[in-house]
C-alpha positions as CSV (number, residue, x, y, z in Angstrom):
1,M,74.8,60.8,154.2
2,S,73.0,60.7,157.5
3,L,70.9,63.2,159.3
4,G,70.6,61.4,162.5
5,P,67.3,61.6,165.1
6,Y,66.6,64.7,163.4
7,A,66.1,63.5,160.0
8,F,62.3,64.3,159.9
9,F,62.8,67.9,161.0
10,I,64.9,68.5,158.7
11,V,63.5,67.1,155.7
12,A,60.4,68.6,156.8
13,S,62.0,72.2,157.3
14,Y,63.2,72.1,154.0
15,L,60.0,70.9,152.5
16,V,58.4,74.2,154.3
17,V,60.8,76.4,153.0
18,A,60.4,75.3,149.6
19,L,56.9,75.6,149.5
20,V,56.9,79.2,150.8
21,V,59.3,79.8,148.0
22,L,57.1,78.6,145.5
23,L,54.4,80.7,147.1
24,L,56.0,83.3,147.0
25,I,56.9,83.1,143.5
26,G,53.4,82.6,142.3
27,W,51.9,85.4,144.1
28,I,54.7,87.8,142.6
29,V,54.0,86.2,138.9
30,L,50.3,86.8,139.8
31,D,50.6,90.4,141.0
32,Y,52.8,90.9,138.2
33,R,50.5,90.1,135.8
34,R,47.3,91.8,137.5
35,Q,49.6,95.0,137.8
36,R,50.4,95.0,133.8
37,A,46.4,94.5,133.2
38,R,45.7,97.6,135.2
39,L,48.5,99.8,133.2
40,R,46.9,98.7,130.1
41,D,43.3,99.2,131.3
42,L,44.5,102.6,132.5
43,E,46.5,103.8,129.2
44,A,43.3,102.3,127.2
45,R,40.9,105.1,129.2
46,G,43.7,107.6,128.4
47,V,45.6,107.9,131.7
48,T,49.3,108.4,130.8
49,R,52.6,107.9,133.0
50,R,54.7,110.7,133.7
51,S,58.0,108.6,133.5
52,G,56.7,107.9,129.8
53,R,57.5,111.2,128.6
54,G,60.8,112.2,126.9
55,A,63.2,115.2,127.4
56,A,61.9,117.2,125.1
57,D,58.1,117.1,126.8
58,L,59.6,118.5,130.1
59,P,58.7,122.1,131.0
């Protein structure tokens, strides 16, 4: 497979995109963990989610 005179640019572009995608995945994983910890903290303090109520609890 010959990429011609632009081979360096093409390979570098793919590497940059792969790096950005990996960084975004890492950011999402870290944010998910932070949000879960925050929810656990709120629930431990007695704050509940309205979406957690069943249909019988509605007025």
